[in-house]
N, C-alpha and C positions, 0 to 999 in steps of 0.2 A: 335811276336818275344820274346824270353826269355831274360830278363834283365841280364846284365853281373854280375857275382858274383866272389868272391874269397873264397877259402877254408881256414877255421881257425880251430884250434884244442884246446880243453880243456880236463880236466880229464874225462869228460863223453864221448867225442868222437869228430868227425868232423862235421862241419856244413858249409853250404854255406851262406856267408854274402854278401849283395849287394856291388858291387865294389865301388859304389859311396858313401857309408857310411863311416864316420870317426869313428863310433863305431864298435865294433867287436863282437866276439862270446858270451862273458859274457853278454853284453848288449842285444844281440838277445834273449838269454834264459830268461832274466828278462822281456823283452817285452812280451814274451809268457806266463810267469808265473804270471805276476801281472797286468792284465787288470782290475784295481780296480776303480780309480776315474776319469780317462780320463784326469787328469792333469799331465803333464810331469814335471820333475825337471827343464827342460829348460824354463818352464812357470814362474819360480821364479828366475829372474836374479840375485838377491842378493846371492842366494845359489851358482849359477854357478860362479859368480865372486869370492866368498869366496873360492871355491874349486881351482880355478885357482891361487889365491894368495898363498894358502897353497902349491900347487904343485911347484910353482915358488920358494917359500922360501926353500922347501925341496931340490930342485935341486941345488940351490946356496949353501946351507949348506953342502950337500953331496960332491959337487965339492971342497969346501974349506977344507973338511976333507980328500980329496984324494980318495973318494969313487965313484966319477963320473968324467969321462973325460970332458975336456972343450968343445969339439965339441958337445957332447950330451947335456951338460948343456945348452949351448947357444941355441940349437934347442928347448929344452923344455921351456926355459925361453921365447923365442920368441913366441912359441905357446900359452903360458899362457898369455902373454901380449895382443895378438890378442883377446883371449877369454875375458879378462878383459875389452877390448875396445868394446865388443859386438858381436864379430864374433863367428860363429859356435854354437850359443845357440840352434839352431834347431836340433843339433846332440845329445843333452842331452834328451833322449827320454824315460827314465825309469819312471814309474809311481811314484808319490810322496809317496804313501803308498806301502810298499814292505816288504816282509820277509827278514831276513838276517841281521838285525841291520844296514842297510845302505850299505852293501857290493856292491849291484848292482849300487848304486849311485857312490860310489868310483871307481868301475871298469868302469863305463860309462865315468867318467872323465879321468881315466888312458888311456883308449883306444882312446878317441878323441884327447887328448894331444899327445899321442904317434904317431898316424897316421898323425896328422898335422906336428909334428916335423920331421917325416920321409920325408914328402914332402919337408920341408925346407932343409933337408939334401940331397935332390936329389933322394930319393928312393920312391917306390910305397907304397901305403897303404897296410898294412898287412905284410910287409917285416920286421917282428919283430926281425930277427937275427941282424939287425943293431941298433935297439932301441926298447926295449920291454916295454909293459905297466906295468908289474910287476917288472921286474928286474931293470928298470931304472926310470920310472916315479914314481913308488911306493916305491922306495928304502928308507929304514929306516922308513917305515910307515906301519900302519895297518888301515883298516877301522875304528877300534875302537878308534883311536886318531884323524884321519883325519875328520871323519864324525861329531862327536860332536863339534870339533873346527869350522868346516864350519857352523854348525847350529848356533853357538854363534855369529859368525861374521855376518851371514845373519840376525839373530834376532836383533842385534844391529842396523843394517841399517833400519830395520822396525820400531824399537822404535824411531829412530831419525825422521823418517817421521811422525810417530804418534804424537810425541811431537810438531812438527811444526804445524800439523793440529789442535791440541788442543789449541795452542797459537792463531791461527786464530779465533777459536770459542770463546776463552776467551776474546779476544779483542772485538769481536762482542757483547758479553754480557756486557762488561765494557762500551762500547759506549752507549748501551741502558740504562745502569744504570745511566749514566750522563744525558741522554736525559729525563729520567723519575724521576729525583731527586726531583722535586717539585710536583709530583703526589701523593696525599694522598689517601690511601686506607685502608681497614680493613685487618689486618692479621688474620689468622685462625689457630686453633689447633684442631685436630680431626674433621676437616671440619666444626667446629662451630666458630662463631665470637669470636675473641680474643681481641686484642688491635690494634690501628692504627699503620701503618707503611707507608713508601713510596714505590711506585712501583720500584723506583731506588734501594732501599735497597734489594728488592726481586731479581732483576736482578743482583745486585752486588754479591749476594750470589752464584749465578750460576758461575760467573766469578771466585770467590774465590775458589770454589770447584775444578774447573779445574786447577787452579794454584797449589793447594795442590797436586793434582794427577800428575802434571808434575814433581814436586819434588820427589814424590814416584817412578816414573819411572826412574828418574836419579839415585836413590839409587839402584833400581833393576838392571839396565843395568851395573852398576859398578861391580856387581857380575859376569857377564858373560865376564869380561876381563880375568878371570882365565881360562886357557886352559890346556889340557892334551897332547898336541902335544909332541911326543917323548916317550909317554907311550908304543907305539906299541900295542901288543895284549891285555894284561891285566893290564899294568901299570908297569911291570918290566923292560921295555925298551929292551927286547930281539931283537937282530938283528940290534940294533942302536949303534952308537959310543957313548962312555961316554960323550962326549962334545956336542952331537947332539941336545939334548932337549933345552939347553940354546941357542945354536947357531941358531937353526931354529926359536925359539921364537923371537930372535933379528931380524932376517931377515924378519919374518912375520910382526913384529911391524913396521919395516922400510917401507915395501911395503904398508901396510894398513894405516899407520899414527895413529894407535891405540896403546896405551901403554899397551901391553898384559903382563900377569903374568903367569909363569909356576906354576901349582899347586904344593904345597909342598909335597903332597903325591899322586903320580900318580896312584897307585893302587886304592885309594879311589876315585880319580877324574874320573877314567874310568868307574866306576859303578854308580856314584852318579849323579842323575838328579835334585838335589835340586834347582839349579839356575833356571832351566826351570820352576819348580813348583812355585818358588818365583815370577818370572816374570809373569807367568800366573795369579797368585793371584792378582797382581797389576792391570793387565788388567781387571780382574773381578771387582775389585774395581772401576776402571774407568767406566766400563759398567753399574754397578749398579747405580752410581751417575748420569751418563748421562741419564739413563732410568728414574730415579726419576725426573730429570729436565724436560724430555719430557712429563712425566705424568702431571707435573704442567702446562706446556704450553697447553696441551690438555684440562685440566680442566679449566684454566683461560679463555680460548677462547671458552668454550662450549656455545652452544646456536644456533643462536644469540639471540633468544627471550626467550627460556625456560631454559637457562643455566646461568653461571656466567657472561659471556660476558664482562669481564674486559679488555681483550686485543683482538686485531684482528691479526690473522696470515695471511700472504699473501696468496691469492687464487692461487693455483698452477695447479689445474685441476678440471674438473667437478667431483662431488662426488658420483653421482648415475646414474644408467642406467634407473631408474624408478621415482626418486623424483626430479623434476625440481628445479633448484636453489640451490641445496644442495652442499656445499663445505666442504670437510673433512680435518682434520689435517694430511695430508699424510706424511709430512716430519718427524714430531715427531714419527709417527707410524713406519716408516722404521727404525729409530734409535732405537726405542724400540726393534724391531725384531733383529737388530744387537746385542743388549745387551743380548737378550735371547741366541743367538748363542754363544757369548763369554762365558757366564756362563756355557753353555753345554760343550764348548771346554775345559774349566778349569777342569771339571770333567773328561773328556777324558785324559787330561794331568796328572791329579792326579793318575788315575788308571794305566796309562801306566808307570809312574815313580815308583809306588808301585810294579808293576809286574816284575821289574827287578830281576834277580836271580844271586847270587854269584858275579862273577867278571865283569858282563856286563849286560847292559839293552838292550834287543833286540827290544824295542818298540820305539826307538827314531824317526823313520820315522813318526809315527802318532803324536808324540809330536810336531815335526816341522810342520807337516801339519796343526795341530790345532792352533799352535802359529801364523803361517803365516796368516791364515785366520782371526784370531782375530785382529792382528796388521793391516792388510790391510783394513778390513771392518770398524774397529773403526776409522782409519784415514779418509776413504772416508765418513763415517757417520758424523764426526765432520765438514768436509768441506761443505757437503750438508746442514747440519743443519744451519750453519752460512749463507751461500749464499742464500739458498732457503727458509729460515724461519726467523731466528733471525733478519737479516738485515732489513726485511720489516715489523716487528711487530710495531703496533701502539696501543696507549692506549685510552680507552673510558673514558676520563678525567671527564666529567660531571657526568656520571653514578657512577664512583668511589667516587667522592666527596659526592654525594647524599647518597651513601651507608654508608659512615662514619657518616654523619650528622644524619641519621636515625637509626644508629646502637646502640644497648644497650651496646655494648662493650666499648664505650668511657667512661662509668661510672667508669671503672677501674682507669682511670686517675684522678678521683675525690677522690679516697680513702684517700690520705694524707690531703685532705681539708675538707671533710664532714664526714669522718669515714666510716668504712666498713658496719656498720649497716644501716646508712642512705643511703649509696650507693646501698646496697642490696634492700632496700625499693623502691628507685627510679627505679632500674632496673626492679623490679617486676611490678610496676605500668606502666612503659613504655611498657613492654611486654603485659600486660593485656589490656591496653587502645589503644595501637598503637601510642601513642604520643611520642614525642622526649624527650631524656634525658635533653637536654638544657632547654626546656620549663618547665619541671617538677621541676628542680632544682631552677629555678627562682621563680616559683609559690610558692614553699615551703619556700623560703627565706633562702635557705641553703648557697648561695654565692651571692655576689654582681655581677652585670652584667660585670663590667670591669675586675674583678678578674676571673670570669668564662671564659670570652673571652680570657684572657691571658693564662689560663691553657689549653684551647682547641686550641691554635694556633698549626698549623702543626709542626713547629719546636720544640714545647714543647711536642708534643705527640710522637715523633719518636726518641728522644734521651734522655739520662738522664739529668734531670734539677734539680738544687738545689732549693727547695721551703722552705718557712717558714711554718712549720707544725702548723696548728691551735691549739691553747691552749686547746680547748675542747676535742681533741682526743689524746693529748700527754700522 
Protein backbone atom coordinates (compact mmCIF):
# COMPACT_ATOMS: atom_id res chain seq x y z
CA UNK A 1 0.00 0.00 0.00
CA UNK A 2 1.22 3.53 -0.79
CA UNK A 3 1.66 5.77 2.24
CA UNK A 4 -0.62 8.80 2.35
CA UNK A 5 0.90 12.06 1.16
CA UNK A 6 0.02 15.71 0.72
CA UNK A 7 1.15 17.96 -2.10
CA UNK A 8 3.24 21.01 -1.24
CA UNK A 9 4.67 23.66 -3.53
CA UNK A 10 7.83 25.80 -3.51
CA UNK A 11 9.62 27.91 -6.12
CA UNK A 12 11.10 24.78 -7.73
CA UNK A 13 7.77 22.96 -8.10
CA UNK A 14 5.43 20.46 -6.44
CA UNK A 15 6.44 17.53 -4.23
CA UNK A 16 4.59 14.86 -2.30
CA UNK A 17 5.26 15.07 1.43
CA UNK A 18 4.28 12.28 3.84
CA UNK A 19 0.91 13.22 5.32
CA UNK A 20 2.14 12.18 8.76
CA UNK A 21 5.12 14.57 8.68
CA UNK A 22 5.06 17.87 10.52
CA UNK A 23 7.82 19.09 8.20
CA UNK A 24 7.16 20.17 4.62
CA UNK A 25 8.62 20.58 1.17
CA UNK A 26 11.66 22.67 2.13
CA UNK A 27 12.68 20.09 4.68
CA UNK A 28 12.11 17.29 2.18
CA UNK A 29 14.51 18.87 -0.28
CA UNK A 30 17.10 19.35 2.49
CA UNK A 31 16.83 15.68 3.47
CA UNK A 32 17.63 14.76 -0.12
CA UNK A 33 20.36 17.35 -0.55
CA UNK A 34 22.37 16.85 2.63
CA UNK A 35 22.89 13.17 3.57
CA UNK A 36 26.19 14.11 5.22
CA UNK A 37 26.73 13.17 8.88
CA UNK A 38 23.68 11.08 9.71
CA UNK A 39 23.11 13.40 12.68
CA UNK A 40 19.87 15.33 12.50
CA UNK A 41 19.28 18.69 14.09
CA UNK A 42 16.69 16.92 16.27
CA UNK A 43 19.59 15.00 17.83
CA UNK A 44 20.70 18.27 19.46
CA UNK A 45 17.82 19.22 21.79
CA UNK A 46 19.51 22.47 22.82
CA UNK A 47 19.28 23.75 19.26
CA UNK A 48 15.63 22.74 18.84
CA UNK A 49 14.65 24.35 22.13
CA UNK A 50 16.55 27.50 21.15
CA UNK A 51 14.70 27.69 17.81
CA UNK A 52 11.35 27.24 19.56
CA UNK A 53 12.21 30.02 22.03
CA UNK A 54 13.08 32.36 19.16
CA UNK A 55 9.94 31.58 17.16
CA UNK A 56 7.80 32.09 20.27
CA UNK A 57 9.48 35.41 21.03
CA UNK A 58 8.99 36.53 17.42
CA UNK A 59 5.29 35.62 17.45
CA UNK A 60 4.74 37.53 20.67
CA UNK A 61 6.65 40.57 19.41
CA UNK A 62 4.87 40.57 16.04
CA UNK A 63 1.48 40.35 17.74
CA UNK A 64 2.33 43.23 20.04
CA UNK A 65 3.35 45.31 17.01
CA UNK A 66 0.08 44.49 15.23
CA UNK A 67 1.78 42.32 12.61
CA UNK A 68 0.23 38.99 13.67
CA UNK A 69 -3.32 38.30 14.81
CA UNK A 70 -3.93 36.90 18.27
CA UNK A 71 -5.33 33.55 17.08
CA UNK A 72 -2.24 32.73 15.02
CA UNK A 73 0.04 34.04 17.76
CA UNK A 74 -1.55 31.78 20.33
CA UNK A 75 -1.27 28.74 18.08
CA UNK A 76 2.39 29.41 17.30
CA UNK A 77 3.21 30.05 20.95
CA UNK A 78 1.44 26.86 22.02
CA UNK A 79 3.33 24.82 19.41
CA UNK A 80 6.63 26.34 20.52
CA UNK A 81 5.91 25.55 24.16
CA UNK A 82 5.26 21.92 23.26
CA UNK A 83 8.56 21.73 21.41
CA UNK A 84 10.41 23.38 24.29
CA UNK A 85 8.91 20.69 26.53
CA UNK A 86 10.39 17.97 24.30
CA UNK A 87 7.62 17.25 21.78
CA UNK A 88 8.17 16.78 18.05
CA UNK A 89 11.97 16.71 18.18
CA UNK A 90 11.82 13.68 15.90
CA UNK A 91 10.37 15.98 13.20
CA UNK A 92 13.57 18.03 13.01
CA UNK A 93 15.21 15.83 10.43
CA UNK A 94 17.67 17.99 8.48
CA UNK A 95 21.36 17.00 8.71
CA UNK A 96 23.43 19.17 11.03
CA UNK A 97 25.89 19.99 8.25
CA UNK A 98 24.09 21.63 5.35
CA UNK A 99 24.58 24.22 2.67
CA UNK A 100 22.58 27.42 2.72
CA UNK A 101 23.87 29.06 5.92
CA UNK A 102 21.28 27.25 8.04
CA UNK A 103 18.24 28.00 5.90
CA UNK A 104 17.19 24.35 5.93
CA UNK A 105 17.28 24.30 9.73
CA UNK A 106 15.21 27.47 9.95
CA UNK A 107 12.67 26.16 7.43
CA UNK A 108 12.45 22.80 9.20
CA UNK A 109 11.54 24.72 12.35
CA UNK A 110 9.08 26.98 10.52
CA UNK A 111 7.30 24.02 8.94
CA UNK A 112 7.07 21.91 12.10
CA UNK A 113 5.76 24.84 14.14
CA UNK A 114 3.32 25.86 11.40
CA UNK A 115 1.87 22.37 10.98
CA UNK A 116 1.50 21.82 14.71
CA UNK A 117 -0.09 25.26 15.06
CA UNK A 118 -2.50 24.40 12.24
CA UNK A 119 -3.58 21.28 14.13
CA UNK A 120 -4.14 23.33 17.26
CA UNK A 121 -6.32 25.69 15.21
CA UNK A 122 -8.38 22.76 13.90
CA UNK A 123 -6.85 22.53 10.42
CA UNK A 124 -4.94 19.79 8.64
CA UNK A 125 -1.21 19.78 8.16
CA UNK A 126 -0.22 21.56 4.96
CA UNK A 127 -3.24 23.91 4.93
CA UNK A 128 -0.91 26.87 4.89
CA UNK A 129 -3.58 29.32 3.74
CA UNK A 130 -4.60 29.48 7.40
CA UNK A 131 -1.11 29.77 8.89
CA UNK A 132 2.02 29.81 6.75
CA UNK A 133 5.61 28.79 7.69
CA UNK A 134 7.10 31.88 6.03
CA UNK A 135 4.32 34.45 6.25
CA UNK A 136 3.53 33.91 9.92
CA UNK A 137 6.04 31.67 11.78
CA UNK A 138 8.99 33.41 10.10
CA UNK A 139 7.49 36.92 10.15
CA UNK A 140 10.07 39.71 10.71
CA UNK A 141 12.86 37.12 10.55
CA UNK A 142 15.56 35.72 8.32
CA UNK A 143 17.65 32.60 8.69
CA UNK A 144 20.54 35.02 9.00
CA UNK A 145 19.41 36.33 12.37
CA UNK A 146 17.43 33.33 13.65
CA UNK A 147 20.10 30.70 13.05
CA UNK A 148 23.12 32.40 14.70
CA UNK A 149 20.95 33.43 17.64
CA UNK A 150 19.82 29.83 18.07
CA UNK A 151 23.42 28.61 17.86
CA UNK A 152 24.43 30.98 20.64
CA UNK A 153 21.60 29.89 22.91
CA UNK A 154 22.41 26.23 22.26
CA UNK A 155 26.13 26.77 22.81
CA UNK A 156 25.40 28.50 26.11
CA UNK A 157 23.49 25.45 27.32
CA UNK A 158 26.41 23.25 26.28
CA UNK A 159 28.89 25.44 28.13
CA UNK A 160 26.80 25.27 31.30
CA UNK A 161 26.89 21.47 31.21
CA UNK A 162 30.62 21.47 30.51
CA UNK A 163 31.36 23.80 33.42
CA UNK A 164 29.29 21.57 35.72
CA UNK A 165 31.24 18.51 34.54
CA UNK A 166 34.56 20.31 34.98
CA UNK A 167 33.54 21.20 38.54
CA UNK A 168 32.95 17.52 39.30
CA UNK A 169 36.42 16.65 38.00
CA UNK A 170 37.99 19.58 39.82
CA UNK A 171 36.46 18.46 43.09
CA UNK A 172 37.75 14.94 42.42
CA UNK A 173 41.31 16.20 41.99
CA UNK A 174 40.95 18.45 45.04
CA UNK A 175 39.87 15.46 47.14
CA UNK A 176 42.93 13.53 46.01
CA UNK A 177 45.10 16.56 46.74
CA UNK A 178 43.89 16.51 50.33
CA UNK A 179 44.29 12.73 50.56
CA UNK A 180 47.88 12.89 49.30
CA UNK A 181 48.94 16.03 51.20
CA UNK A 182 51.48 14.12 53.29
CA UNK A 183 52.93 11.97 50.50
CA UNK A 184 56.45 13.19 49.70
CA UNK A 185 57.79 12.56 46.20
CA UNK A 186 60.31 13.92 43.72
CA UNK A 187 59.22 16.59 41.34
CA UNK A 188 60.62 16.47 37.83
CA UNK A 189 61.55 18.95 35.13
CA UNK A 190 62.28 17.71 31.62
CA UNK A 191 61.67 14.19 33.00
CA UNK A 192 64.74 14.54 35.23
CA UNK A 193 64.77 14.59 39.02
CA UNK A 194 64.24 18.14 40.29
CA UNK A 195 63.27 18.87 43.91
CA UNK A 196 60.83 17.27 46.35
CA UNK A 197 57.16 18.08 46.47
CA UNK A 198 54.05 16.33 47.73
CA UNK A 199 51.72 14.25 45.63
CA UNK A 200 49.00 16.48 47.06
CA UNK A 201 50.64 19.51 45.46
CA UNK A 202 50.77 17.67 42.14
CA UNK A 203 47.06 16.79 42.21
CA UNK A 204 46.16 20.23 43.53
CA UNK A 205 47.67 21.67 40.36
CA UNK A 206 45.23 19.70 38.23
CA UNK A 207 42.34 21.07 40.28
CA UNK A 208 43.63 24.62 39.94
CA UNK A 209 44.03 24.33 36.16
CA UNK A 210 40.40 23.29 35.86
CA UNK A 211 39.25 26.17 38.07
CA UNK A 212 41.09 28.65 35.86
CA UNK A 213 39.44 27.26 32.75
CA UNK A 214 36.00 27.39 34.33
CA UNK A 215 36.60 31.12 34.76
CA UNK A 216 37.75 31.47 31.14
CA UNK A 217 34.59 29.71 29.94
CA UNK A 218 32.46 32.14 31.96
CA UNK A 219 34.18 35.01 30.14
CA UNK A 220 33.70 33.40 26.72
CA UNK A 221 30.03 32.59 27.27
CA UNK A 222 29.40 36.21 28.21
CA UNK A 223 30.29 37.16 24.63
CA UNK A 224 27.52 35.01 23.19
CA UNK A 225 24.85 36.94 25.06
CA UNK A 226 25.06 39.42 22.18
CA UNK A 227 22.61 38.47 19.42
CA UNK A 228 21.63 39.85 16.02
CA UNK A 229 17.92 39.00 16.17
CA UNK A 230 16.09 41.73 14.24
CA UNK A 231 18.91 42.07 11.71
CA UNK A 232 16.91 40.01 9.17
CA UNK A 233 18.86 39.39 5.94
CA UNK A 234 22.12 41.32 6.25
CA UNK A 235 21.72 43.51 9.31
CA UNK A 236 19.67 46.36 7.91
CA UNK A 237 16.46 45.06 9.47
CA UNK A 238 14.55 45.00 6.19
CA UNK A 239 10.92 43.74 6.56
CA UNK A 240 11.04 44.23 10.33
CA UNK A 241 9.27 46.94 12.37
CA UNK A 242 11.62 49.63 13.79
CA UNK A 243 10.77 48.49 17.33
CA UNK A 244 11.00 44.79 16.53
CA UNK A 245 14.67 44.13 17.36
CA UNK A 246 14.49 45.47 20.89
CA UNK A 247 11.06 43.99 21.55
CA UNK A 248 11.96 40.49 20.34
CA UNK A 249 15.16 40.60 22.41
CA UNK A 250 13.15 41.45 25.51
CA UNK A 251 10.67 38.64 24.78
CA UNK A 252 13.48 36.14 24.19
CA UNK A 253 15.26 37.18 27.39
CA UNK A 254 12.03 36.64 29.30
CA UNK A 255 11.46 33.21 27.76
CA UNK A 256 15.03 31.94 28.25
CA UNK A 257 15.89 33.67 31.51
CA UNK A 258 19.10 34.96 29.90
CA UNK A 259 19.98 38.66 29.86
CA UNK A 260 20.55 38.96 26.13
CA UNK A 261 21.98 42.01 24.35
CA UNK A 262 21.12 43.26 20.88
CA UNK A 263 24.36 43.89 18.98
CA UNK A 264 25.01 47.63 18.54
CA UNK A 265 25.85 47.10 14.86
CA UNK A 266 23.60 44.46 13.31
CA UNK A 267 25.38 44.53 9.96
CA UNK A 268 28.64 43.65 11.69
CA UNK A 269 27.02 41.08 13.96
CA UNK A 270 25.37 39.25 11.05
CA UNK A 271 28.68 38.49 9.36
CA UNK A 272 31.02 38.18 12.37
CA UNK A 273 31.65 34.74 13.90
CA UNK A 274 34.25 36.00 16.35
CA UNK A 275 32.32 34.91 19.45
CA UNK A 276 32.29 31.31 18.19
CA UNK A 277 36.03 31.48 17.47
CA UNK A 278 36.67 32.83 20.98
CA UNK A 279 34.60 30.10 22.60
CA UNK A 280 36.28 27.42 20.52
CA UNK A 281 39.67 28.79 21.54
CA UNK A 282 38.77 28.40 25.20
CA UNK A 283 37.56 24.85 24.55
CA UNK A 284 40.92 24.14 22.94
CA UNK A 285 42.63 25.53 26.04
CA UNK A 286 40.55 23.20 28.22
CA UNK A 287 41.38 20.28 25.94
CA UNK A 288 45.12 20.97 25.93
CA UNK A 289 45.32 21.17 29.70
CA UNK A 290 43.12 18.10 30.23
CA UNK A 291 45.30 16.17 27.80
CA UNK A 292 48.46 17.26 29.61
CA UNK A 293 46.92 16.09 32.89
CA UNK A 294 46.08 12.72 31.36
CA UNK A 295 49.62 12.44 30.02
CA UNK A 296 50.83 12.90 33.60
CA UNK A 297 48.46 10.27 34.95
CA UNK A 298 49.61 7.77 32.35
CA UNK A 299 53.27 8.53 33.05
CA UNK A 300 52.97 8.49 36.85
CA UNK A 301 51.17 5.14 36.71
CA UNK A 302 53.50 3.59 34.14
CA UNK A 303 54.91 0.15 34.89
CA UNK A 304 54.07 -1.41 37.20
CA UNK A 305 57.60 -2.85 37.33
CA UNK A 306 59.44 -1.06 34.54
CA UNK A 307 57.92 2.42 34.84
CA UNK A 308 57.51 5.17 37.42
CA UNK A 309 54.75 3.32 39.32
CA UNK A 310 54.16 6.27 41.65
CA UNK A 311 50.38 5.98 41.53
CA UNK A 312 47.88 3.25 40.70
CA UNK A 313 44.97 3.92 38.37
CA UNK A 314 41.89 1.79 38.95
CA UNK A 315 41.78 -1.26 36.67
CA UNK A 316 38.85 -0.80 34.32
CA UNK A 317 39.31 -3.65 31.83
CA UNK A 318 41.77 -6.24 30.58
CA UNK A 319 44.48 -4.49 28.61
CA UNK A 320 45.50 -7.02 26.02
CA UNK A 321 44.24 -9.90 23.95
CA UNK A 322 47.70 -11.51 24.04
CA UNK A 323 49.52 -10.32 27.21
CA UNK A 324 47.97 -11.82 30.36
CA UNK A 325 47.65 -9.54 33.36
CA UNK A 326 48.19 -6.32 31.44
CA UNK A 327 46.02 -3.36 32.44
CA UNK A 328 46.10 -0.12 30.44
CA UNK A 329 45.26 3.51 31.37
CA UNK A 330 42.19 3.47 29.13
CA UNK A 331 40.33 6.36 30.76
CA UNK A 332 43.13 8.92 30.39
CA UNK A 333 43.63 7.59 26.85
CA UNK A 334 40.05 8.29 25.84
CA UNK A 335 40.25 11.81 27.28
CA UNK A 336 43.45 12.38 25.30
CA UNK A 337 41.54 11.42 22.16
CA UNK A 338 38.71 13.81 23.00
CA UNK A 339 41.32 16.55 23.33
CA UNK A 340 42.76 15.76 19.92
CA UNK A 341 39.26 16.00 18.45
CA UNK A 342 38.56 19.35 20.13
CA UNK A 343 41.83 20.78 18.82
CA UNK A 344 40.86 19.64 15.32
CA UNK A 345 37.37 21.10 15.74
CA UNK A 346 38.95 24.42 16.67
CA UNK A 347 40.80 24.46 13.34
CA UNK A 348 37.55 23.69 11.52
CA UNK A 349 35.79 26.56 13.31
CA UNK A 350 38.70 28.89 12.59
CA UNK A 351 38.65 28.15 8.87
CA UNK A 352 34.84 28.31 8.67
CA UNK A 353 34.80 31.71 10.37
CA UNK A 354 37.58 32.96 8.10
CA UNK A 355 35.73 31.77 4.98
CA UNK A 356 32.79 34.13 5.44
CA UNK A 357 32.29 36.55 2.59
CA UNK A 358 30.87 40.06 2.65
CA UNK A 359 27.62 40.30 4.68
CA UNK A 360 27.17 36.67 5.72
CA UNK A 361 29.05 33.59 6.81
CA UNK A 362 27.56 30.57 5.04
CA UNK A 363 29.49 28.07 7.12
CA UNK A 364 27.85 28.40 10.52
CA UNK A 365 26.40 24.86 10.28
CA UNK A 366 29.85 23.30 10.50
CA UNK A 367 30.80 25.79 13.22
CA UNK A 368 27.90 24.61 15.35
CA UNK A 369 28.50 20.95 14.51
CA UNK A 370 32.11 21.27 15.68
CA UNK A 371 31.25 23.33 18.77
CA UNK A 372 28.50 20.92 19.75
CA UNK A 373 30.81 17.92 19.58
CA UNK A 374 33.58 19.68 21.48
CA UNK A 375 31.24 20.76 24.28
CA UNK A 376 29.47 17.41 24.56
CA UNK A 377 32.59 15.25 24.39
CA UNK A 378 34.59 17.39 26.83
CA UNK A 379 31.72 17.25 29.34
CA UNK A 380 31.46 13.47 29.00
CA UNK A 381 35.24 13.13 29.22
CA UNK A 382 35.45 15.11 32.46
CA UNK A 383 32.77 12.98 34.09
CA UNK A 384 34.28 9.65 33.03
CA UNK A 385 37.77 10.77 34.08
CA UNK A 386 36.52 11.60 37.56
CA UNK A 387 34.24 8.59 38.06
CA UNK A 388 36.30 5.91 36.35
CA UNK A 389 39.81 7.07 37.11
CA UNK A 390 40.58 9.91 39.53
CA UNK A 391 38.22 8.71 42.24
CA UNK A 392 40.04 5.38 42.50
CA UNK A 393 43.67 6.54 42.28
CA UNK A 394 45.97 5.33 45.07
CA UNK A 395 49.55 6.28 45.88
CA UNK A 396 52.55 3.98 46.26
CA UNK A 397 53.68 5.81 49.38
CA UNK A 398 56.69 3.68 50.33
CA UNK A 399 58.15 3.74 46.85
CA UNK A 400 57.72 7.51 46.65
CA UNK A 401 59.47 8.04 49.97
CA UNK A 402 62.38 5.82 48.99
CA UNK A 403 62.70 7.69 45.73
CA UNK A 404 63.08 10.97 47.61
CA UNK A 405 65.60 9.52 50.05
CA UNK A 406 67.70 8.09 47.24
CA UNK A 407 67.40 11.06 44.92
CA UNK A 408 70.26 13.37 44.20
CA UNK A 409 67.68 16.10 43.71
CA UNK A 410 67.35 16.79 47.43
CA UNK A 411 70.82 18.31 47.36
CA UNK A 412 69.18 21.47 45.97
CA UNK A 413 67.61 22.03 49.38
CA UNK A 414 71.10 22.13 50.90
CA UNK A 415 72.37 25.00 48.72
CA UNK A 416 71.64 27.72 51.34
CA UNK A 417 73.42 25.66 54.01
CA UNK A 418 76.52 24.17 52.35
CA UNK A 419 76.87 26.33 49.25
CA UNK A 420 76.45 25.54 45.57
CA UNK A 421 80.02 24.21 45.13
CA UNK A 422 79.78 21.76 48.01
CA UNK A 423 76.29 20.73 46.94
CA UNK A 424 77.55 20.04 43.42
CA UNK A 425 80.39 17.87 44.73
CA UNK A 426 77.98 15.92 46.94
CA UNK A 427 75.64 15.39 43.99
CA UNK A 428 78.47 14.18 41.75
CA UNK A 429 79.74 11.74 44.37
CA UNK A 430 76.22 10.45 45.05
CA UNK A 431 75.68 9.88 41.33
CA UNK A 432 79.09 8.21 40.91
CA UNK A 433 78.92 5.99 43.96
CA UNK A 434 75.22 5.27 44.20
CA UNK A 435 75.24 6.39 47.85
CA UNK A 436 72.71 8.77 49.37
CA UNK A 437 73.10 12.54 49.70
CA UNK A 438 72.28 12.37 53.41
CA UNK A 439 75.10 9.93 54.10
CA UNK A 440 77.70 11.90 52.13
CA UNK A 441 76.85 15.24 53.76
CA UNK A 442 77.29 13.75 57.22
CA UNK A 443 80.47 11.95 56.22
CA UNK A 444 82.02 15.18 54.95
CA UNK A 445 80.96 17.06 58.06
CA UNK A 446 79.13 19.67 56.03
CA UNK A 447 76.14 19.80 58.40
CA UNK A 448 75.26 18.56 61.85
CA UNK A 449 72.80 15.67 61.88
CA UNK A 450 70.05 17.54 63.72
CA UNK A 451 70.27 20.48 61.35
CA UNK A 452 70.34 18.18 58.30
CA UNK A 453 67.27 16.35 59.58
CA UNK A 454 65.45 19.66 60.04
CA UNK A 455 66.32 20.84 56.53
CA UNK A 456 65.16 17.58 54.99
CA UNK A 457 61.80 17.44 56.77
CA UNK A 458 58.94 17.06 54.23
CA UNK A 459 57.31 20.31 55.28
CA UNK A 460 60.63 22.12 54.85
CA UNK A 461 61.24 20.62 51.42
CA UNK A 462 57.90 21.48 49.83
CA UNK A 463 57.19 25.08 50.87
CA UNK A 464 59.31 28.23 51.25
CA UNK A 465 61.10 28.23 54.63
CA UNK A 466 63.11 31.04 56.18
CA UNK A 467 66.57 29.71 57.10
CA UNK A 468 69.60 31.33 58.65
CA UNK A 469 72.12 31.25 55.81
CA UNK A 470 75.49 29.88 56.91
CA UNK A 471 78.13 32.59 57.27
CA UNK A 472 80.58 30.66 55.09
CA UNK A 473 78.43 31.14 52.00
CA UNK A 474 77.03 34.61 52.61
